C-alpha positions as CSV (number, residue, x, y, z in Angstrom):
1,M,34.5,-110.7,-129.7
2,S,36.7,-110.1,-126.7
3,E,39.9,-108.0,-127.0
4,R,43.1,-109.8,-127.1
5,V,45.6,-109.0,-124.4
6,L,49.4,-108.7,-124.4
7,S,51.2,-109.4,-121.1
8,E,54.8,-108.3,-120.6
9,V,57.1,-109.6,-117.9
10,S,60.5,-108.0,-117.9
11,G,63.7,-107.6,-115.9
12,R,67.5,-107.5,-115.9
13,I,69.2,-110.8,-115.8
14,A,72.8,-111.1,-114.6
15,A,75.2,-112.1,-117.4
16,D,76.1,-115.4,-115.7
17,R,72.4,-116.4,-115.5
18,E,71.4,-115.5,-119.1
19,G,72.2,-118.9,-120.5
20,G,70.1,-120.7,-117.9
21,F,67.3,-118.2,-118.3
22,V,67.1,-118.8,-122.0
23,A,67.3,-122.6,-121.6
24,S,64.4,-122.5,-119.0
25,Y,62.2,-120.4,-121.4
26,R,62.9,-122.9,-124.2
27,A,62.1,-125.8,-122.0
28,L,58.9,-124.1,-120.8
29,V,57.5,-123.5,-124.3
30,T,58.2,-127.0,-125.5
31,G,55.7,-128.3,-123.0
32,E,51.9,-127.8,-122.9
33,L,51.0,-124.2,-123.2
34,P,48.1,-122.7,-121.2
35,E,44.6,-122.5,-122.7
36,G,44.1,-119.1,-124.5
37,L,47.8,-118.4,-125.1
38,L,48.1,-117.4,-128.7
39,R,51.8,-116.5,-128.9
40,T,54.8,-116.0,-126.6
41,E,58.3,-114.7,-127.3
42,L,61.5,-114.0,-125.4
43,L,63.2,-110.8,-126.2
44,R,66.7,-109.5,-125.3
45,G,67.4,-105.8,-125.2
46,P,70.3,-103.7,-124.2
47,D,72.0,-103.9,-120.8
48,R,70.8,-107.4,-120.1
49,H,67.2,-106.3,-120.1
50,W,64.9,-109.3,-121.0
51,R,61.2,-109.5,-121.8
52,V,58.6,-112.2,-122.2
53,Q,55.7,-111.0,-124.3
54,S,52.6,-113.2,-124.5
55,L,49.5,-112.6,-126.6
56,W,46.3,-114.0,-125.0
57,R,42.9,-114.7,-126.5
58,D,41.3,-112.4,-123.9
59,M,41.6,-111.1,-120.4
60,A,39.8,-114.1,-118.9
61,A,42.5,-116.5,-120.3
62,L,45.3,-114.3,-118.8
63,E,43.5,-114.0,-115.5
64,A,43.0,-117.8,-115.3
65,V,46.8,-118.3,-115.6
66,R,47.6,-115.5,-113.2
67,A,45.3,-116.9,-110.5
68,D,47.3,-120.1,-110.3
69,P,50.9,-119.5,-109.1
70,R,52.0,-122.8,-110.7
71,M,50.8,-121.6,-114.1
72,A,52.3,-118.0,-113.9
73,A,55.5,-119.2,-115.6
74,A,57.1,-116.0,-116.9
75,P,57.3,-114.3,-113.5
76,R,58.7,-117.5,-112.1
77,L,61.4,-117.7,-114.7
78,F,62.7,-114.3,-113.8
79,R,62.6,-115.0,-110.1
80,E,64.5,-118.2,-110.6
81,A,67.1,-116.2,-112.5
82,G,67.5,-113.9,-109.5
83,T,65.4,-110.9,-110.3
84,E,62.0,-109.6,-109.4
85,P,60.1,-109.0,-112.7
86,D,58.1,-106.0,-113.8
87,L,54.6,-106.9,-115.0
88,A,52.4,-105.0,-117.4
89,V,49.2,-105.8,-119.4
90,F,48.0,-104.1,-122.6
91,L,44.8,-104.4,-124.5
92,L,45.5,-105.0,-128.2
93,T,43.6,-102.2,-129.9
94,A,45.0,-102.4,-133.5
95,D,47.4,-104.7,-135.3
96,A,48.8,-105.5,-138.7
97,S,51.0,-108.3,-140.1
98,G,53.6,-108.0,-142.9
99,T,54.6,-110.6,-145.4
100,G,58.1,-110.8,-144.0
């Protein structure tokens, strides 16, 4: 079994662009999602720092999306909101789920 992969795209969004940024993310995830995307979420942190975390079936699924600029949606959302995003990729090595 291949290891799942978590991609993280993050950056600071100006206060006057946050509403549009959130709306763009919501519109994006209501459409067809890429093959191999297991989960994605938009997170807001302190000081207008935003992050899109996406869990992928494996590295091949992530690389297929990253190879096509039209499919690399999270970086595009940040650029459209006026910021150059930071990108990171992590291999999921252990996990647990609670009952919430």
